[in-house]
C-alpha positions in Angstrom: 79.5 -11.0 24.2 81.3 -13.9 25.9 82.2 -13.3 29.5 85.9 -12.4 30.1 86.5 -12.7 26.3 89.8 -10.7 26.4 91.2 -12.8 29.2 90.3 -16.0 27.3 91.9 -14.8 24.1 95.1 -13.7 25.8 95.3 -17.1 27.6 94.6 -19.1 24.4 97.2 -17.1 22.4 100.0 -17.9 24.9 99.0 -21.5 25.6 98.7 -22.4 21.9 101.6 -20.4 20.6 100.1 -17.4 18.9 101.5 -14.6 21.0 104.1 -14.5 23.9 105.1 -11.5 26.1 108.3 -10.0 24.8 111.5 -10.7 26.8 109.4 -12.8 29.3 112.3 -14.6 30.9 113.7 -11.2 31.9 110.4 -10.1 33.4 109.0 -8.7 30.1 109.1 -5.4 28.4 105.8 -3.5 28.6 103.7 -3.6 25.5 106.2 -5.6 23.3 105.0 -9.0 22.1 106.5 -11.9 20.2 104.5 -13.9 17.8 104.9 -17.7 18.1 104.6 -20.4 15.5 100.8 -20.0 15.0 100.9 -16.3 15.4 103.5 -15.7 12.7 101.5 -18.0 10.3 98.3 -16.0 11.0 100.2 -12.6 10.5 101.7 -13.8 7.3 98.2 -15.0 6.1 96.9 -11.4 6.8 99.8 -9.7 5.0 99.9 -12.0 2.0 96.1 -11.8 1.5 96.2 -8.0 1.8 99.1 -7.7 -0.6 97.4 -10.0 -3.1 94.1 -8.1 -2.9 95.4 -4.5 -2.9 98.6 -4.8 -5.0 98.8 -7.9 -7.1 95.2 -8.0 -8.2 95.1 -4.3 -9.1 96.7 -2.5 -12.0 97.0 0.8 -10.3 99.1 0.0 -7.1 102.8 -0.8 -6.8 104.8 -2.0 -3.8 107.6 -0.5 -1.7 109.8 -1.5 1.2 111.4 1.6 2.7 113.8 2.2 5.6 112.7 2.2 9.2 115.1 5.0 10.3 114.9 8.4 8.8 116.6 11.8 9.4 115.0 14.5 11.5 114.5 16.7 8.5 111.9 14.3 7.1 109.8 14.6 10.3 110.2 18.4 10.3 108.7 18.4 6.9 105.9 15.9 7.7 105.0 17.9 10.8 105.6 15.0 13.2 108.2 16.8 15.3 105.8 19.7 15.8 102.4 18.0 15.7 102.8 14.4 16.7 101.9 14.7 20.4 99.5 13.2 23.0 98.4 15.2 26.1 100.1 13.7 29.2 99.1 14.1 32.8 100.7 12.6 35.9 98.9 11.5 39.1 100.4 13.3 42.0 99.7 10.4 44.4 101.2 7.4 42.5 103.1 9.3 39.8 101.6 7.1 37.0 101.3 8.9 33.7 98.3 8.8 31.4 96.9 10.2 28.1 94.1 12.4 29.0 91.7 10.9 26.5 91.7 7.5 28.3 90.9 8.9 31.8 87.4 9.0 33.2 86.2 12.0 35.3 84.3 12.3 38.5 81.3 14.4 39.2 83.5 17.5 39.6 85.1 17.0 36.3 88.4 15.8 37.7 90.4 12.9 36.2 90.4 9.6 38.1 93.7 7.7 38.3 93.3 4.2 36.8 96.0 2.9 39.2 95.3 4.4 42.6 92.0 6.1 42.2 93.3 9.6 43.1 92.0 12.7 41.4 94.9 15.1 41.7 96.9 15.5 38.5 99.5 17.7 37.0 98.4 20.1 34.2 98.5 18.4 30.8 101.6 18.8 28.7 102.4 17.6 25.2 104.4 14.3 24.9 106.0 13.6 21.5 105.4 10.0 20.4 108.6 9.8 18.2 111.2 7.2 19.1 114.7 8.8 18.8 118.0 7.0 18.1 121.5 8.0 17.2 123.7 7.0 14.3 127.5 6.8 14.5 129.8 6.6 17.5 128.6 9.6 19.4 125.2 10.6 20.8 125.2 14.1 19.3 122.3 16.0 17.8 124.1 16.0 14.5 123.7 12.2 14.5 120.1 12.0 15.7 117.6 10.0 13.7 114.1 8.7 14.3 112.3 5.3 14.0 109.3 6.0 11.7 106.0 6.4 13.4 104.1 5.4 10.2 105.1 3.7 6.9 103.7 6.6 4.9 106.8 8.9 4.8 109.0 6.4 3.0 106.3 6.3 0.3 106.3 10.1 -0.1 110.1 10.2 -0.2 110.2 7.6 -3.0 107.3 9.0 -5.0 109.4 10.5 -7.7 111.7 7.4 -7.9 108.7 5.2 -8.3 107.2 7.3 -11.1 110.5 7.7 -12.9 111.3 3.9 -12.8 107.8 2.5 -13.4 106.7 5.0 -16.1 103.2 4.8 -14.6 100.7 7.7 -14.7 98.3 8.9 -12.1 96.1 7.8 -10.4 98.6 5.4 -8.8 98.9 3.8 -5.4 102.0 2.8 -3.6 101.6 0.1 -1.0 103.9 -0.9 1.9 103.8 -3.4 4.8 106.3 -2.7 7.5 107.1 -1.9 11.1 106.3 1.4 12.8 107.2 2.7 16.2 105.5 5.0 18.7 106.5 5.9 22.2 103.0 5.4 23.5 102.3 6.9 27.0 99.8 4.2 28.0 100.0 1.2 25.7 97.9 -1.8 26.5 94.9 -4.0 25.9 97.1 -6.8 24.6 98.2 -6.1 21.0 95.7 -3.3 20.5 98.1 -0.5 21.4 101.8 -1.3 21.3 105.1 0.6 20.8 106.2 -1.6 17.9 103.6 -2.6 15.4 103.1 -3.5 11.7 101.1 -1.4 9.2 99.6 -2.1 5.8 99.3 1.3 4.1 98.6 2.7 0.7 99.1 6.2 -0.5 96.9 6.7 -3.5 98.1 9.6 -5.7 96.0 11.5 -8.1 96.1 14.9 -9.9 94.9 18.0 -8.0 91.1 17.7 -8.0 89.2 20.4 -9.9 86.2 19.9 -7.7 85.3 18.0 -4.5 83.5 15.2 -6.4 86.9 14.2 -7.9 88.6 13.2 -4.6 85.3 12.0 -3.0 85.0 9.4 -5.8 88.4 8.0 -5.0 87.6 8.1 -1.3 84.4 6.2 -1.7 86.1 3.5 -3.8 88.7 2.9 -1.1 86.0 2.9 1.6 84.2 0.1 -0.2 87.5 -1.8 -0.7 88.2 -1.6 3.0 84.7 -2.8 3.9 85.2 -5.8 1.5 88.5 -6.6 3.3 86.8 -6.4 6.7 84.2 -8.9 5.6 86.9 -11.2 4.1 88.6 -11.3 7.4 85.4 -12.4 9.2 85.5 -9.3 11.4 82.1 -8.4 12.8 80.5 -5.4 14.5 82.4 -2.7 12.7 81.2 0.9 12.6 82.2 4.0 10.6 83.1 7.2 12.4 83.4 10.4 10.4 86.2 12.1 12.5 85.5 15.7 13.2 88.0 18.4 12.2 89.4 19.0 15.7 90.2 15.3 16.2 91.8 14.6 12.8 95.5 14.3 12.2 97.3 17.5 11.3 97.5 16.5 7.6 94.0 15.2 7.1 91.2 17.0 5.3 88.8 14.1 5.9 89.1 10.9 7.9 86.9 7.9 8.5 87.7 5.6 11.3 86.5 2.0 11.1 85.8 1.1 14.7 85.4 -2.4 16.2 83.6 -3.5 19.4 86.6 -4.9 21.3 85.9 -6.5 24.7 87.4 -3.4 26.2 85.1 -1.0 24.2 84.6 0.5 20.8 88.0 1.6 19.4 89.7 2.3 16.1 90.4 -0.6 13.8 91.4 1.1 10.6 91.6 4.6 9.2 90.9 6.1 5.8 92.2 9.7 5.3 92.3 12.3 2.6 95.7 13.9 3.1 95.3 16.3 0.1 98.7 17.6 -1.1 100.1 18.2 2.4 102.9 15.6 2.4 104.4 16.1 -1.1 104.1 19.9 -0.8 106.0 19.9 2.5 108.7 17.5 1.2 109.1 19.7 -1.9 109.6 22.7 0.3 112.0 21.1 2.8 114.1 19.1 0.3 114.2 21.6 -2.6 113.0 18.9 -5.0 110.2 19.6 -7.3 107.5 16.9 -6.7 104.9 18.5 -8.9 103.5 16.8 -11.9 101.8 18.1 -15.1 98.2 16.9 -15.7 96.7 16.1 -19.1 96.4 19.8 -19.9 100.0 20.5 -19.1 99.1 22.3 -15.8 101.6 21.5 -13.1 100.6 20.9 -9.5 101.3 18.7 -6.4 99.4 15.4 -6.5 96.8 14.7 -3.8 96.6 11.6 -1.7 94.1 9.2 -0.1 95.4 6.8 2.5 93.9 3.5 3.6 95.8 2.6 6.7 95.4 -0.9 8.3 97.3 -2.5 11.3 98.3 -6.1 11.1 98.0 -6.6 14.9 94.7 -5.0 15.1 93.4 -7.0 12.2 94.6 -10.2 14.0 93.0 -9.1 17.4 89.7 -8.2 15.8 89.6 -11.4 13.8 90.3 -13.5 17.0 87.6 -11.7 18.9 85.1 -12.2 16.1 86.0 -15.9 15.6 86.1 -17.0 19.2 83.1 -19.2 20.1 82.0 -21.5 22.9 79.4 -24.2 22.7 78.4 -27.5 24.3 79.4 -30.5 22.2 78.9 -34.2 22.6 81.7 -36.4 23.9 82.5 -39.9 22.9 81.1 -41.2 26.2 77.7 -39.9 25.5 77.9 -36.7 27.6 78.6 -33.1 26.8 81.5 -30.7 27.3 82.3 -27.1 26.4 84.0 -26.8 23.1 86.1 -23.7 22.3 86.8 -23.0 18.7 88.0 -20.2 16.4 85.6 -19.8 13.5 88.3 -18.2 11.4 88.0 -17.8 7.6 89.8 -20.8 6.1 92.4 -18.7 4.5 93.2 -17.0 7.8 93.6 -20.1 9.9 97.3 -20.7 10.8 97.0 -24.5 10.3 94.8 -25.7 7.4 94.8 -29.5 7.9 95.7 -31.7 10.9 96.7 -35.3 10.3 95.6 -37.5 13.3 96.3 -41.2 13.5 93.7 -42.9 15.7 96.2 -44.8 17.7 100.0 -45.2 18.0 100.0 -48.5 16.3 103.0 -48.6 14.0 101.0 -49.3 10.8 98.7 -46.4 11.5 101.5 -44.0 12.3 103.3 -45.0 9.1 100.2 -44.4 6.9 99.4 -41.1 8.7 102.9 -39.8 8.1 102.8 -40.7 4.5 99.6 -38.7 4.1 101.2 -35.8 6.0 104.2 -35.8 3.8 102.0 -35.8 0.7 99.8 -32.9 1.9 102.3 -30.5 3.6 103.5 -29.2 0.2 100.0 -28.0 -0.6 98.7 -27.0 2.8 100.0 -25.8 6.1 99.7 -29.1 8.0 100.2 -30.3 11.5 100.8 -34.0 12.5 99.6 -34.9 16.0 99.6 -38.4 17.6 99.4 -37.4 21.3 96.4 -37.9 23.7 93.0 -39.2 22.7 91.4 -38.3 19.4 88.7 -36.2 21.2 91.3 -34.1 22.9 93.2 -33.7 19.6 90.0 -32.5 17.9 89.5 -30.0 20.7 93.1 -28.7 20.4 92.7 -28.2 16.6 89.3 -26.5 17.2 90.9 -24.1 19.6 93.5 -22.9 17.1 91.0 -22.7 14.2 92.1 -25.6 12.0 89.4 -26.1 9.4 90.0 -29.8 8.7 91.1 -32.8 10.7 92.1 -36.0 8.8 91.8 -39.1 11.0 93.6 -42.2 9.9 92.0 -45.3 11.5 92.3 -49.1 11.1 89.7 -49.1 8.3 92.1 -46.8 6.3 94.5 -49.8 5.9 91.7 -51.7 4.3 89.6 -49.2 2.3 92.3 -46.6 1.6 90.1 -43.9 2.9 90.2 -41.4 5.8 87.7 -39.5 7.9 87.7 -35.7 7.3 86.1 -33.7 10.1 85.1 -30.1 9.4 85.7 -27.6 12.3 82.5 -25.5 12.4 79.8 -28.2 11.9 81.9 -31.1 13.3 80.5 -33.2 10.4 82.6 -36.1 9.2 83.0 -37.5 5.7 84.8 -40.5 4.4 87.3 -39.6 1.6 89.6 -41.8 -0.5 93.2 -41.1 0.2 93.9 -40.7 -3.5 91.3 -38.0 -3.7 92.1 -36.2 -0.4 94.3 -33.4 -1.8 91.7 -32.4 -4.4 88.9 -32.7 -1.8 90.7 -30.4 0.6 91.5 -27.9 -2.1 87.9 -27.6 -3.2 86.6 -27.3 0.4 89.3 -24.7 1.3 88.2 -22.5 -1.6 84.6 -22.2 -0.3 
């Protein structure tokens, strides 16, 4: 692994406009992040690709966009008010608080404080991760509500509405992309663990299985689909962990974590869970609404659920870690210098094509701008005329731009441009009239 990889990625992200610290001019707000011009393009690429793959290209998944704020009764039913806790300890020396699972122990088995190095802590106590808010003019318990800690509950609440309005039959998935909020005790590691994050989740409903093989088949299908997605994102070094019963969420009968080797260690990237009939059964009980369905034999039961859950930010971080590369590359003066580049899949790169006039001569700028105007309706393009051509190449390499189009003085004569490919740095002369089709073909590879 590249030395200080995490520091380099964090620096690159701020310097190039991927990710900024939230509320930075006021000193920042711990573990909140703002996504800049390149970051929002990359996030949108992830979400759009996921939606196309898992919703639009399938005949058994529909979409939903549900509310962020839900009444307490929902989370009583889901178990979050009772079960959604992390164990919390406080260092008696510096009073910093930590989740017990992130602390290392000394030879005597005592926790070691990550801030001051002390080993005297309070006894663990449960800390609820829900973020509470109030609706209406008074902060009274009657007006209490919660920001959702996952997108899943909105899907369960709308299960009957979706079936009634779509006239679909099971098996049927409902997909949602949206924000979730958790009052994490110790957020950190850049965008890996934050209090506000975005999820891409599917609840895949099917009739109550008559034998284990029934749900296991669906589970295996989704496991394969998630592995294909990971490969599509260019994410490397991913491992599967079959989560033991004691470590699974309260609703889960089986969970697989897809773990990634981040620079700070092997941690969870995605999750795949068999939630059985827990959620719909609980919401039936607490709401008084019958959420059962009759199967092909007329036997009524509560549908079961398999949930592929993916985080947008963790996808982005793992993709950046996988794509970041350094190498020695030749300079125009005959020497060598370090080249930093993001070997992102072409669909994932925030900028697809950079238009670079060789100099600031008026005739070159005019022709380059004409090409930019012609291409920007087909590709996400960037026009750049500052600094030397070598430095502009390096800047585009660093943000992962797959193609640079250089307009030089020969272009005015032969009506062609030089197209440089990011990974190989190979250059090819292409007629301006054929440029759009050339880039479309290369982008699809």
